N, CA, C and O atoms as a MOPAC input file, in Angstrom:
PM7 MOZYME 1SCF
protein

 N     66.44800 1   147.02300 1    35.18000 1
 C     67.75200 1   146.44300 1    34.99900 1
 C     68.24000 1   145.83600 1    36.30100 1
 O     68.01300 1   146.36100 1    37.39100 1
 N     68.89400 1   144.75100 1    36.14900 1
 C     69.42000 1   144.05400 1    37.30600 1
 C     70.84600 1   144.51900 1    37.57800 1
 O     71.60600 1   144.81800 1    36.65700 1
 N     71.18700 1   144.57200 1    38.84900 1
 C     72.54200 1   144.96400 1    39.23500 1
 C     73.47000 1   143.75100 1    39.33100 1
 O     74.62400 1   143.89900 1    39.73600 1
 N     72.99800 1   142.56900 1    38.97300 1
 C     73.82000 1   141.36700 1    39.03900 1
 C     74.71500 1   141.32300 1    37.81000 1
 O     74.24400 1   141.40600 1    36.67500 1
 N     75.99600 1   141.19100 1    38.05200 1
 C     76.95700 1   141.16300 1    36.95600 1
 C     77.40600 1   139.73000 1    36.68800 1
 O     77.40100 1   138.87500 1    37.57400 1
 N     77.78600 1   139.50200 1    35.46200 1
 C     78.28700 1   138.18500 1    35.08600 1
 C     79.64600 1   137.96900 1    35.73900 1
 O     80.38200 1   138.92800 1    35.96900 1
 N     79.98400 1   136.72600 1    36.04000 1
 C     81.30100 1   136.47300 1    36.64200 1
 C     82.42000 1   136.84800 1    35.69000 1
 O     82.31700 1   136.67200 1    34.47600 1
 N     83.49000 1   137.36800 1    36.26900 1
 C     84.63000 1   137.79600 1    35.47000 1
 C     85.43900 1   136.59000 1    35.02900 1
 O     85.86700 1   135.78400 1    35.85500 1
 N     85.64500 1   136.46900 1    33.73500 1
 C     86.48800 1   135.41500 1    33.18100 1
 C     87.61000 1   136.09600 1    32.41000 1
 O     87.35100 1   136.74800 1    31.39900 1
 N     88.85700 1   135.95600 1    32.87000 1
 C     89.96300 1   136.63700 1    32.18100 1
 C     90.22800 1   136.03400 1    30.80900 1
 O     89.91400 1   134.87200 1    30.55000 1
 N     90.81200 1   136.84900 1    29.93800 1
 C     91.12100 1   136.38800 1    28.58200 1
 C     92.21200 1   135.33400 1    28.57600 1
 O     92.25600 1   134.49800 1    27.67300 1
 N     93.08100 1   135.35700 1    29.55300 1
 C     94.20200 1   134.43800 1    29.58800 1
 C     93.84800 1   133.14600 1    30.33600 1
 O     94.74100 1   132.42300 1    30.77900 1
 N     92.56900 1   132.85900 1    30.47700 1
 C     92.14400 1   131.67100 1    31.21800 1
 C     92.71800 1   130.40700 1    30.58000 1
 O     92.86800 1   130.31000 1    29.36200 1
 N     93.02700 1   129.46500 1    31.42900 1
 C     93.63400 1   128.22600 1    30.97300 1
 C     92.57900 1   127.29600 1    30.39500 1
 O     91.39600 1   127.63200 1    30.34300 1
 N     93.02600 1   126.12200 1    29.96300 1
 C     92.11000 1   125.12600 1    29.42600 1
 C     91.12100 1   124.67000 1    30.48600 1
 O     90.06400 1   124.13400 1    30.15500 1
 N     91.44800 1   124.87400 1    31.74700 1
 C     90.55900 1   124.45000 1    32.81900 1
 C     89.20100 1   125.12500 1    32.70000 1
 O     88.18900 1   124.54700 1    33.09700 1
 N     89.16500 1   126.33100 1    32.16500 1
 C     87.91000 1   127.06200 1    32.06800 1
 C     87.35200 1   127.07300 1    30.65000 1
 O     86.13600 1   127.02000 1    30.46700 1
 N     88.20100 1   127.14100 1    29.66700 1
 C     87.70900 1   127.35600 1    28.30700 1
 C     87.69400 1   126.12000 1    27.44200 1
 O     87.04200 1   126.11600 1    26.39800 1
 N     88.39100 1   125.06800 1    27.83900 1
 C     88.44700 1   123.86900 1    27.02300 1
 C     89.54000 1   123.96300 1    25.98000 1
 O     90.13700 1   125.02100 1    25.78100 1
 N     89.79500 1   122.86300 1    25.32400 1
 C     90.83400 1   122.82000 1    24.29500 1
 C     90.42000 1   123.66300 1    23.09700 1
 O     89.22400 1   123.81700 1    22.84900 1
 N     91.38100 1   124.21800 1    22.33700 1
 C     91.03800 1   125.08900 1    21.20400 1
 C     90.35700 1   124.35000 1    20.06200 1
 O     89.70100 1   124.98200 1    19.23400 1
 N     90.49200 1   123.05400 1    19.99400 1
 C     89.79700 1   122.28600 1    18.96500 1
 C     89.41500 1   120.93500 1    19.54300 1
 O     90.02400 1   120.46900 1    20.50600 1
 N     88.42400 1   120.32100 1    18.96500 1
 C     87.96900 1   119.03300 1    19.46400 1
 C     88.99800 1   117.96800 1    19.12900 1
 O     89.53700 1   117.92900 1    18.02300 1
 N     89.26000 1   117.11900 1    20.08700 1
 C     90.21900 1   116.04700 1    19.88600 1
 C     89.46700 1   114.74600 1    19.68700 1
 O     88.68900 1   114.33300 1    20.54600 1
 N     89.69500 1   114.10600 1    18.56600 1
 C     89.09000 1   112.81800 1    18.27700 1
 C     90.20100 1   111.87400 1    17.87500 1
 O     90.64300 1   111.88300 1    16.72600 1
 N     90.65600 1   111.05600 1    18.81600 1
 C     91.83700 1   110.23200 1    18.56600 1
 C     91.58900 1   109.13500 1    17.54200 1
 O     92.51700 1   108.73500 1    16.83800 1
 N     90.37600 1   108.64400 1    17.44400 1
 C     90.12600 1   107.54700 1    16.53100 1
 C     89.92600 1   108.02000 1    15.10000 1
 O     90.30400 1   107.32300 1    14.15800 1
 N     89.33900 1   109.19200 1    14.92700 1
 C     89.03600 1   109.65100 1    13.57400 1
 C     90.17700 1   110.45000 1    12.95000 1
 O     90.52300 1   110.22400 1    11.79000 1
 N     90.75500 1   111.36600 1    13.69100 1
 C     91.72000 1   112.28900 1    13.09800 1
 C     93.16800 1   111.94700 1    13.39200 1
 O     94.05800 1   112.40000 1    12.67200 1
 N     93.42900 1   111.16800 1    14.41800 1
 C     94.79900 1   111.05200 1    14.89900 1
 C     95.15700 1   109.62400 1    15.27400 1
 O     95.76600 1   109.39400 1    16.31900 1
 N     94.79400 1   108.67800 1    14.45000 1
 C     95.01700 1   107.27400 1    14.79100 1
 C     96.49400 1   106.94700 1    14.94700 1
 O     96.84500 1   106.07100 1    15.73700 1
 N     97.35200 1   107.61600 1    14.22700 1
 C     98.77900 1   107.31900 1    14.30300 1
 C     99.49400 1   108.11800 1    15.37700 1
 O    100.72000 1   108.05300 1    15.46700 1
 N     98.77200 1   108.86700 1    16.19100 1
 C     99.40500 1   109.64100 1    17.24800 1
 C     99.89100 1   110.99600 1    16.78600 1
 O    100.56400 1   111.69200 1    17.54700 1
 N     99.57800 1   111.38800 1    15.58200 1
 C     99.98100 1   112.68400 1    15.07300 1
 C    101.20900 1   112.60800 1    14.19700 1
 O    102.09500 1   111.78400 1    14.42300 1
 N    101.26100 1   113.46000 1    13.20300 1
 C    102.41300 1   113.54900 1    12.31800 1
 C    102.94000 1   114.97700 1    12.41000 1
 O    102.33100 1   115.90400 1    11.87800 1
 N    104.05700 1   115.14700 1    13.07700 1
 C    104.57700 1   116.48400 1    13.33500 1
 C    105.09800 1   117.17100 1    12.08000 1
 O    105.39900 1   118.36400 1    12.11300 1
 N    105.21100 1   116.43900 1    10.97700 1
 C    105.68300 1   117.05800 1     9.73800 1
 C    104.57600 1   117.81400 1     9.00800 1
 O    104.86100 1   118.72700 1     8.23200 1
 N    103.32400 1   117.44700 1     9.24700 1
 C    102.23400 1   118.06400 1     8.49600 1
 C    101.24700 1   118.82600 1     9.36100 1
 O    100.41400 1   119.56000 1     8.82900 1
 N    101.31200 1   118.67500 1    10.68300 1
 C    100.37400 1   119.37400 1    11.55300 1
 C    101.05600 1   119.78200 1    12.84300 1
 O    102.10200 1   119.24600 1    13.20900 1
 N    100.45600 1   120.72300 1    13.51600 1
 C    100.94700 1   121.15800 1    14.81500 1
 C    100.37800 1   120.21100 1    15.86300 1
 O     99.21100 1   120.32100 1    16.23700 1
 N    101.19200 1   119.29500 1    16.32900 1
 C    100.70700 1   118.30100 1    17.27600 1
 C    100.56100 1   118.86600 1    18.68400 1
 O    100.00600 1   118.19600 1    19.55400 1
 N    101.04000 1   120.07000 1    18.92700 1
 C    100.92300 1   120.68700 1    20.24300 1
 C     99.77300 1   121.66800 1    20.34400 1
 O     99.71900 1   122.44800 1    21.29500 1
 N     98.85400 1   121.65400 1    19.39800 1
 C     97.78300 1   122.64700 1    19.43300 1
 C     96.79800 1   122.41000 1    20.56500 1
 O     96.05400 1   123.32200 1    20.92500 1
 N     96.77100 1   121.21600 1    21.13700 1
 C     95.86600 1   120.95400 1    22.25200 1
 C     96.51800 1   121.22100 1    23.59700 1
 O     95.84000 1   121.17600 1    24.62400 1
 N     97.80700 1   121.49700 1    23.61900 1
 C     98.54400 1   121.58300 1    24.87200 1
 C     99.15400 1   122.97700 1    25.03500 1
 O     99.48600 1   123.64100 1    24.05300 1
 N     99.29700 1   123.41100 1    26.29900 1
 C     99.92400 1   124.69100 1    26.58600 1
 C    101.39600 1   124.46900 1    26.92600 1
 O    101.76300 1   123.47300 1    27.54900 1
 N    102.22600 1   125.41500 1    26.50400 1
 C    103.66900 1   125.27100 1    26.72500 1
 C    104.02300 1   125.35400 1    28.20500 1
 O    105.00100 1   124.74000 1    28.63100 1
 N    103.26500 1   126.08900 1    28.98800 1
 C    103.53500 1   126.17400 1    30.42300 1
 C    103.32300 1   124.84300 1    31.12700 1
 O    104.10400 1   124.46200 1    31.99900 1
 N    102.27200 1   124.14300 1    30.74700 1
 C    102.02800 1   122.81500 1    31.32300 1
 C    103.14000 1   121.84900 1    30.94500 1
 O    103.58200 1   121.04900 1    31.77000 1
 N    103.58800 1   121.92400 1    29.70900 1
 C    104.66500 1   121.04800 1    29.25200 1
 C    105.97000 1   121.37700 1    29.96700 1
 O    106.70300 1   120.46600 1    30.35300 1
 N    106.27300 1   122.64800 1    30.14800 1
 C    107.50100 1   123.04300 1    30.84000 1
 C    107.48400 1   122.57300 1    32.29200 1
 O    108.51000 1   122.14200 1    32.81900 1
 N    106.32900 1   122.65400 1    32.93500 1
 C    106.21200 1   122.21000 1    34.32300 1
 C    106.48300 1   120.71500 1    34.43600 1
 O    107.19300 1   120.28500 1    35.34400 1
 N    105.93200 1   119.92600 1    33.53700 1
 C    106.13400 1   118.47400 1    33.58800 1
 C    107.58800 1   118.12100 1    33.26200 1
 O    108.13100 1   117.17900 1    33.83900 1
 N    108.22000 1   118.85000 1    32.36100 1
 C    109.62700 1   118.59400 1    32.04700 1
 C    110.50800 1   118.87600 1    33.26100 1
 O    111.41200 1   118.09600 1    33.56100 1
 N    110.25600 1   119.97800 1    33.95900 1
 C    111.03400 1   120.30000 1    35.15600 1
 C    110.76900 1   119.27100 1    36.25300 1
 O    111.69900 1   118.84300 1    36.93800 1
 N    109.51300 1   118.87200 1    36.42500 1
 C    109.18700 1   117.86000 1    37.42600 1
 C    109.84200 1   116.52500 1    37.07700 1
 O    110.29400 1   115.80500 1    37.96800 1
 N    109.89500 1   116.19500 1    35.79900 1
 C    110.55300 1   114.95600 1    35.36900 1
 C    112.04300 1   115.00200 1    35.65600 1
 O    112.62500 1   114.01200 1    36.10000 1
 N    112.66000 1   116.14500 1    35.40600 1
 C    114.09000 1   116.28100 1    35.69700 1
 C    114.36100 1   116.13500 1    37.19200 1
 O    115.36900 1   115.55300 1    37.59100 1
 N    113.46800 1   116.66100 1    38.00800 1
 C    113.64500 1   116.53100 1    39.45200 1
 C    113.47200 1   115.08700 1    39.90300 1
 O    114.14900 1   114.64200 1    40.83000 1
 N    112.57800 1   114.35600 1    39.26000 1
 C    112.41200 1   112.94300 1    39.58500 1
 C    113.64100 1   112.15600 1    39.15300 1
 O    114.06800 1   111.23800 1    39.85300 1
 N    114.21700 1   112.51100 1    37.99800 1
 C    115.40200 1   111.79600 1    37.51200 1
 C    116.61100 1   111.99400 1    38.42500 1
 O    117.51200 1   111.15500 1    38.43400 1
 N    116.64900 1   113.07000 1    39.18300 1
 C    117.75100 1   113.30700 1    40.11700 1
 C    117.70800 1   112.29400 1    41.25800 1
 O    118.72500 1   112.03900 1    41.90200 1
 N    116.53700 1   111.72100 1    41.50700 1
 C    116.42900 1   110.74000 1    42.58600 1
 C    117.18000 1   109.45300 1    42.28800 1
 O    117.57400 1   108.75200 1    43.22000 1
 N    117.39400 1   109.11700 1    41.01100 1
 C    118.03000 1   107.84400 1    40.65900 1
 C    119.49100 1   107.80700 1    41.12100 1
 O    119.86800 1   106.88200 1    41.83900 1
 N    120.33400 1   108.79000 1    40.73100 1
 C    121.68900 1   108.74800 1    41.29600 1
 C    121.69700 1   108.99300 1    42.79900 1
 O    122.59700 1   108.52300 1    43.49600 1
 N    120.71400 1   109.71700 1    43.30300 1
 C    120.62400 1   109.91200 1    44.75000 1
 C    120.41200 1   108.60500 1    45.48300 1
 O    120.96600 1   108.39500 1    46.56200 1
 N    119.61900 1   107.73200 1    44.90700 1
 C    119.41400 1   106.41500 1    45.49100 1
 C    120.71300 1   105.59900 1    45.44000 1
 O    121.02600 1   104.84900 1    46.36500 1
 N    121.46200 1   105.76200 1    44.34200 1
 C    122.76400 1   105.09200 1    44.25200 1
 C    123.72700 1   105.58000 1    45.31600 1
 O    124.46600 1   104.78600 1    45.89900 1
 N    123.72400 1   106.88900 1    45.57600 1
 C    124.59300 1   107.42600 1    46.62500 1
 C    124.14300 1   106.96100 1    48.01100 1
 O    124.96900 1   106.72300 1    48.89200 1
 N    122.83200 1   106.83500 1    48.19400 1
 C    122.34600 1   106.31700 1    49.47500 1
 C    122.82300 1   104.88700 1    49.68900 1
 O    123.33600 1   104.55500 1    50.75700 1
 N    122.65600 1   104.04400 1    48.68100 1
 C    123.09400 1   102.65600 1    48.80100 1
 C    124.61400 1   102.56200 1    48.96900 1
 O    125.10100 1   101.71700 1    49.72000 1
 N    125.35800 1   103.41600 1    48.28000 1
 C    126.81900 1   103.36900 1    48.42700 1
 C    127.24100 1   103.83500 1    49.81200 1
 O    128.26400 1   103.38500 1    50.32900 1
 N    126.48500 1   104.71000 1    50.40600 1
 C    126.80300 1   105.14000 1    51.76500 1
 C    126.48900 1   104.08500 1    52.80500 1
 O    127.08900 1   104.06700 1    53.88100 1
 N    125.54700 1   103.20200 1    52.48800 1
 C    125.20000 1   102.13500 1    53.41600 1
 C    126.10400 1   100.91500 1    53.27400 1
 O    126.15000 1   100.06000 1    54.15800 1
 N    126.82600 1   100.84100 1    52.14900 1
 C    127.69000 1    99.68400 1    51.89600 1
 C    129.10400 1    99.95400 1    52.41600 1
 O    129.41400 1   101.05900 1    52.86100 1
 N    129.93600 1    98.94700 1    52.35400 1
 C    131.33900 1    99.12400 1    52.72200 1
 C    132.03800 1    99.97900 1    51.67000 1
 O    131.54300 1   100.13800 1    50.55400 1
 N    133.17800 1   100.52000 1    52.03600 1
 C    133.87900 1   101.44600 1    51.15500 1
 C    134.27700 1   100.80400 1    49.82600 1
 O    134.20400 1   101.45500 1    48.78300 1
 N    134.69100 1    99.55900 1    49.84900 1
 C    135.12500 1    98.90200 1    48.62600 1
 C    133.94700 1    98.59800 1    47.67900 1
 O    134.16900 1    98.33600 1    46.49700 1
 N    132.71700 1    98.62800 1    48.17600 1
 C    131.54400 1    98.32400 1    47.35600 1
 C    130.74600 1    99.56800 1    46.96700 1
 O    129.69300 1    99.44700 1    46.34000 1
 N    131.21900 1   100.74600 1    47.32200 1
 C    130.44400 1   101.96200 1    47.09400 1
 C    130.20900 1   102.22100 1    45.61000 1
 O    129.08600 1   102.51800 1    45.20500 1
 N    131.24200 1   102.11200 1    44.80800 1
 C    131.09200 1   102.35900 1    43.37600 1
 C    130.20700 1   101.30400 1    42.72000 1
 O    129.46700 1   101.61000 1    41.78500 1
 N    130.27600 1   100.08900 1    43.19400 1
 C    129.42200 1    99.02900 1    42.65400 1
 C    127.95000 1    99.31900 1    42.90600 1
 O    127.11100 1    99.00700 1    42.06100 1
 N    127.62400 1    99.89900 1    44.03200 1
 C    126.23700 1   100.23900 1    44.34500 1
 C    125.71400 1   101.34300 1    43.42400 1
 O    124.56600 1   101.30100 1    42.98200 1
 N    126.56800 1   102.32800 1    43.14000 1
 C    126.16400 1   103.39800 1    42.22600 1
 C    125.92600 1   102.82800 1    40.82900 1
 O    124.93300 1   103.15300 1    40.17900 1
 N    126.84600 1   101.97600 1    40.37600 1
 C    126.68500 1   101.37100 1    39.04500 1
 C    125.47900 1   100.45000 1    38.98900 1
 O    124.82200 1   100.36000 1    37.95200 1
 N    125.17600 1    99.76600 1    40.08300 1
 C    124.00700 1    98.87800 1    40.10500 1
 C    122.71200 1    99.68800 1    39.93800 1
 O    121.80500 1    99.26900 1    39.21900 1
 N    122.63200 1   100.83400 1    40.59700 1
 C    121.43800 1   101.68200 1    40.45000 1
 C    121.32100 1   102.23000 1    39.03500 1
 O    120.23200 1   102.23700 1    38.46000 1
 N    122.42300 1   102.68300 1    38.47400 1
 C    122.37300 1   103.25400 1    37.12400 1
 C    122.08800 1   102.17300 1    36.07800 1
 O    121.35500 1   102.42000 1    35.12000 1
 N    122.65700 1   100.98400 1    36.25400 1
 C    122.40100 1    99.89400 1    35.31400 1
 C    120.95100 1    99.42600 1    35.39700 1
 O    120.32500 1    99.15600 1    34.37300 1
 N    120.41900 1    99.33200 1    36.60800 1
 C    119.02100 1    98.91600 1    36.72700 1
 C    118.09300 1    99.97500 1    36.14900 1
 O    117.05800 1    99.64100 1    35.57200 1
 N    118.45000 1   101.24700 1    36.29500 1
 C    117.62300 1   102.30300 1    35.69700 1
 C    117.64600 1   102.21800 1    34.17700 1
 O    116.62600 1   102.45600 1    33.53100 1
 N    118.78200 1   101.88700 1    33.60400 1
 C    118.82300 1   101.78200 1    32.14400 1
 C    118.01200 1   100.59100 1    31.63900 1
 O    117.36200 1   100.68900 1    30.59800 1
 N    118.03700 1    99.47500 1    32.35300 1
 C    117.23400 1    98.31500 1    31.95500 1
 C    115.74900 1    98.61100 1    32.12500 1
 O    114.94800 1    98.28000 1    31.25100 1
 N    115.38000 1    99.22200 1    33.22800 1
 C    113.97900 1    99.56400 1    33.47500 1
 C    113.48200 1   100.58000 1    32.45200 1
 O    112.33900 1   100.48800 1    32.00400 1
 N    114.30800 1   101.53800 1    32.07700 1
 C    113.90700 1   102.52300 1    31.07300 1
 C    113.63700 1   101.86200 1    29.73100 1
 O    112.64800 1   102.18200 1    29.07000 1
 N    114.49800 1   100.95000 1    29.32400 1
 C    114.27800 1   100.22100 1    28.07900 1
 C    112.95900 1    99.46400 1    28.12600 1
 O    112.16100 1    99.54600 1    27.19300 1
 N    112.72800 1    98.73700 1    29.19600 1
 C    111.49400 1    97.95800 1    29.30600 1
 C    110.26400 1    98.86100 1    29.39000 1
 O    109.21900 1    98.53500 1    28.82800 1
 N    110.38100 1    99.97900 1    30.08100 1
 C    109.25000 1   100.89900 1    30.22900 1
 C    108.82900 1   101.46900 1    28.88600 1
 O    107.64100 1   101.49100 1    28.56500 1
 N    109.78900 1   101.92700 1    28.10200 1
 C    109.43800 1   102.54800 1    26.84000 1
 C    108.94600 1   101.55700 1    25.79600 1
 O    108.18600 1   101.94200 1    24.90700 1
 N    109.35100 1   100.30300 1    25.87300 1
 C    108.89000 1    99.35800 1    24.86700 1
 C    107.54900 1    98.74100 1    25.21500 1
 O    106.65500 1    98.74500 1    24.37000 1
 N    107.36500 1    98.21600 1    26.40300 1
 C    106.07500 1    97.59700 1    26.68600 1
 C    105.49300 1    97.97900 1    28.04600 1
 O    104.29800 1    97.78100 1    28.26500 1
 N    106.27300 1    98.50400 1    28.94100 1
 C    105.78200 1    98.82000 1    30.27700 1
 C    104.73200 1    99.91100 1    30.30100 1
 O    103.70200 1    99.77000 1    30.96000 1
 N    104.98500 1   101.00500 1    29.58500 1
 C    104.01800 1   102.10200 1    29.57500 1
 C    102.69500 1   101.66000 1    28.96900 1
 O    101.63000 1   102.03000 1    29.46100 1
 N    102.75800 1   100.88200 1    27.92000 1
 C    101.53900 1   100.42000 1    27.27600 1
 C    100.74400 1    99.49000 1    28.19200 1
 O     99.51400 1    99.54400 1    28.21100 1
 N    101.42400 1    98.65500 1    28.93500 1
 C    100.72400 1    97.75700 1    29.84500 1
 C    100.17800 1    98.47900 1    31.07100 1
 O     99.18400 1    98.04500 1    31.65400 1
 N    100.81400 1    99.57000 1    31.46500 1
 C    100.37100 1   100.29700 1    32.65200 1
 C     99.30100 1   101.34200 1    32.35000 1
 O     98.38300 1   101.52300 1    33.15000 1
 N     99.39600 1   102.03200 1    31.21800 1
 C     98.51400 1   103.16600 1    30.94400 1
 C     97.81200 1   103.06000 1    29.60000 1
 O     97.64800 1   104.07900 1    28.92800 1
 N     97.40200 1   101.90800 1    29.19100 1
 C     96.74400 1   101.75100 1    27.89700 1
 C     95.30300 1   102.25300 1    27.96300 1
 O     94.51900 1   101.76800 1    28.77900 1
 N     94.94200 1   103.22400 1    27.10900 1
 C     93.57200 1   103.74700 1    27.16300 1
 C     92.54100 1   102.82800 1    26.51800 1
 O     91.34200 1   103.02400 1    26.71600 1
 N     92.97800 1   101.83100 1    25.75400 1
 C     92.03700 1   100.95400 1    25.05700 1
 C     91.98000 1    99.56400 1    25.65700 1
 O     91.51200 1    98.63300 1    25.00200 1
 N     92.44400 1    99.40000 1    26.88200 1
 C     92.43500 1    98.08000 1    27.51900 1
 C     91.00200 1    97.66000 1    27.83000 1
 O     90.14500 1    98.49700 1    28.11200 1
 N     90.75900 1    96.38100 1    27.77500 1
 C     89.41200 1    95.87200 1    28.01100 1
 C     89.18400 1    95.43500 1    29.44900 1
 O     88.04700 1    95.16200 1    29.83400 1
 N     90.24300 1    95.36200 1    30.25400 1
 C     90.05800 1    95.01600 1    31.66100 1
 C     90.68500 1    96.10100 1    32.52700 1
 O     91.36600 1    96.98900 1    32.01400 1
 N     90.46400 1    96.03500 1    33.81700 1
 C     90.95900 1    97.06600 1    34.71300 1
 C     92.27600 1    96.75700 1    35.37200 1
 O     92.70300 1    97.49800 1    36.25800 1
 N     92.94900 1    95.67300 1    34.96900 1
 C     94.16300 1    95.25800 1    35.65700 1
 C     95.43300 1    95.48400 1    34.84700 1
 O     96.43900 1    95.93400 1    35.39600 1
 N     95.40500 1    95.18600 1    33.57700 1
 C     96.59500 1    95.33200 1    32.74200 1
 C     96.15300 1    95.81100 1    31.37000 1
 O     95.07900 1    95.45600 1    30.88500 1
 N     96.98800 1    96.61300 1    30.76200 1
 C     96.64800 1    97.16400 1    29.45400 1
 C     97.00100 1    96.22900 1    28.31900 1
 O     97.44500 1    95.10100 1    28.53200 1
 N     96.79700 1    96.71500 1    27.11700 1
 C     97.18700 1    95.95000 1    25.94000 1
 C     98.44200 1    96.58600 1    25.34800 1
 O     98.97200 1    97.53900 1    25.92000 1
 N     98.91200 1    96.09400 1    24.24800 1
 C    100.15000 1    96.60700 1    23.64500 1
 C     99.86500 1    97.57200 1    22.50300 1
 O    100.58700 1    97.57600 1    21.50600 1
 N     98.82500 1    98.38900 1    22.63200 1
 C     98.51800 1    99.38700 1    21.59500 1
 C     99.65400 1   100.39100 1    21.44700 1
 O     99.95300 1   100.82800 1    20.33600 1
 N    100.29000 1   100.75900 1    22.55800 1
 C    101.36400 1   101.74700 1    22.54900 1
 C    102.73600 1   101.09300 1    22.65600 1
 O    103.64600 1   101.68200 1    23.23900 1
 N    102.91000 1    99.89600 1    22.11100 1
 C    104.19400 1    99.19700 1    22.16200 1
 C    105.26400 1   100.05000 1    21.48600 1
 O    105.08700 1   100.47500 1    20.34400 1
 N    106.34500 1   100.29500 1    22.16500 1
 C    107.41200 1   101.13600 1    21.62600 1
 C    107.00100 1   102.59900 1    21.50700 1
 O    107.54200 1   103.33500 1    20.68200 1
 N    106.04700 1   103.01600 1    22.33000 1
 C    105.50400 1   104.38200 1    22.33000 1
 C    104.87300 1   104.77100 1    20.99500 1
 O    104.90100 1   105.94000 1    20.61200 1
 N    104.30900 1   103.80000 1    20.29200 1
 C    103.56000 1   104.12300 1    19.07600 1
 C    102.28500 1   104.86200 1    19.46200 1
 O    101.70800 1   104.60100 1    20.51800 1
 N    101.85400 1   105.76900 1    18.62200 1
 C    100.58900 1   106.49700 1    18.77000 1
 C    100.52000 1   107.30700 1    20.06300 1
 O     99.44000 1   107.46400 1    20.63300 1
 N    101.64500 1   107.81800 1    20.52800 1
 C    101.63600 1   108.62600 1    21.74800 1
 C    102.08000 1   110.06000 1    21.51900 1
 O    102.08700 1   110.84300 1    22.47000 1
 N    102.44700 1   110.43800 1    20.31800 1
 C    103.03800 1   111.75700 1    20.09600 1
 C    102.07200 1   112.88100 1    20.44600 1
 O    102.44100 1   113.78900 1    21.19000 1
 N    100.86400 1   112.84600 1    19.93600 1
 C     99.93000 1   113.94200 1    20.16200 1
 C     98.70700 1   113.52900 1    20.96000 1
 O     97.78700 1   114.33100 1    21.12000 1
 N     98.66800 1   112.31800 1    21.45800 1
 C     97.53300 1   111.89800 1    22.27500 1
 C     97.58200 1   112.58800 1    23.62700 1
 O     98.66800 1   112.79600 1    24.16800 1
 N     96.43100 1   112.95000 1    24.18700 1
 C     96.43300 1   113.45700 1    25.56400 1
 C     96.71900 1   112.31300 1    26.53100 1
 O     96.37600 1   111.16200 1    26.26000 1
 N     97.33800 1   112.62800 1    27.63800 1
 C     97.74600 1   111.58100 1    28.57900 1
 C     96.57700 1   111.13600 1    29.43900 1
 O     95.59200 1   111.86300 1    29.56800 1
 N     96.67000 1   109.95500 1    30.02700 1
 C     95.61000 1   109.51800 1    30.93700 1
 C     95.61300 1   110.29800 1    32.24900 1
 O     94.60200 1   110.32300 1    32.95000 1
 N     96.72600 1   110.93000 1    32.58900 1
 C     96.79100 1   111.70600 1    33.81400 1
 C     96.09200 1   113.04900 1    33.70200 1
 O     95.42100 1   113.48000 1    34.64000 1
 N     96.24100 1   113.71200 1    32.56800 1
 C     95.63300 1   115.01500 1    32.32800 1
 C     95.57700 1   115.25700 1    30.83000 1
 O     96.53000 1   114.96000 1    30.10900 1
 N     94.46800 1   115.79200 1    30.36800 1
 C     94.35500 1   116.07800 1    28.93800 1
 C     95.18500 1   117.28500 1    28.54200 1
 O     95.29300 1   117.59300 1    27.35400 1
 N     95.77200 1   117.97400 1    29.50700 1
 C     96.59300 1   119.14900 1    29.22600 1
 C     98.04500 1   118.79000 1    28.94700 1
 O     98.83800 1   119.66100 1    28.59100 1
 N     98.40600 1   117.51100 1    29.10300 1
 C     99.78700 1   117.06800 1    28.93100 1
 C     99.82500 1   115.99300 1    27.84600 1
 O     98.98400 1   115.09400 1    27.85300 1
 N    100.78100 1   116.06200 1    26.91100 1
 C    100.87800 1   115.01900 1    25.89100 1
 C    101.25300 1   113.65900 1    26.48600 1
 O    101.92500 1   113.57700 1    27.51400 1
 N    100.81200 1   112.62100 1    25.83000 1
 C    101.04000 1   111.26000 1    26.30600 1
 C    102.52900 1   110.91800 1    26.32700 1
 O    102.98600 1   110.22000 1    27.23200 1
 N    103.28000 1   111.39300 1    25.35800 1
 C    104.71500 1   111.11800 1    25.30100 1
 C    105.45000 1   111.74700 1    26.48800 1
 O    106.34600 1   111.13300 1    27.06800 1
 N    105.06900 1   112.95600 1    26.83600 1
 C    105.67300 1   113.62200 1    27.98300 1
 C    105.26700 1   112.95500 1    29.29300 1
 O    106.06400 1   112.88300 1    30.22900 1
 N    104.05800 1   112.47900 1    29.35800 1
 C    103.59400 1   111.75600 1    30.54700 1
 C    104.37400 1   110.45500 1    30.73300 1
 O    104.67900 1   110.07100 1    31.86200 1
 N    104.69800 1   109.77800 1    29.63200 1
 C    105.51000 1   108.56700 1    29.70800 1
 C    106.90500 1   108.88900 1    30.23400 1
 O    107.46900 1   108.11400 1    31.00700 1
 N    107.46400 1   110.02300 1    29.82100 1
 C    108.76800 1   110.44200 1    30.32100 1
 C    108.70700 1   110.74800 1    31.81100 1
 O    109.64400 1   110.43800 1    32.54800 1
 N    107.62000 1   111.35100 1    32.25700 1
 C    107.46500 1   111.66000 1    33.67400 1
 C    107.32900 1   110.38900 1    34.50400 1
 O    107.90900 1   110.29200 1    35.58500 1
 N    106.57800 1   109.42600 1    34.01400 1
 C    106.30500 1   108.21800 1    34.79000 1
 C    107.48700 1   107.25300 1    34.84300 1
 O    107.54100 1   106.42100 1    35.74800 1
 N    108.43800 1   107.33300 1    33.90500 1
 C    109.55900 1   106.40100 1    33.91300 1
 C    110.42600 1   106.56200 1    35.16000 1
 O    111.07100 1   105.59900 1    35.57700 1
 N    110.46000 1   107.71600 1    35.75000 1
 C    111.28200 1   107.92800 1    36.93200 1
 C    110.75100 1   107.21500 1    38.16500 1
 O    111.49800 1   106.94500 1    39.10600 1
 N    109.47300 1   106.91700 1    38.15800 1
 C    108.88400 1   106.25000 1    39.31000 1
 C    108.91900 1   104.75600 1    39.17000 1
 O    108.45900 1   104.04200 1    40.06100 1

């Protein structure tokens, strides 16, 4: 008998070691991005990973009014409120554009070239249960929310 023992793998190991609980095939099983009314669209993702990205997204969103306060502090007193409103208004316009076509052009998984994506995810279609391009442990919809702050 050998005294060499197998490496210890804890039962609570993350997806990093054990893989997803089921095979993900986006083209065959989930072309529409998942239907939350008939299936559990979060079965490939862990709640801890999702909570971490939500908290990180909230921290990124705090930077937007912070940038407005920075600009208002650099401007004259009579223009301070205008600088805050300019930052918030530009964030609202950028958010609209990001969710409709920006995310699809920046992070399209089915693009045929390496420079710009296609409009497969126009209006965040087919992103509900797809894994994100950043990590397969995070849903694509949550990844889009995280990236809008940048």
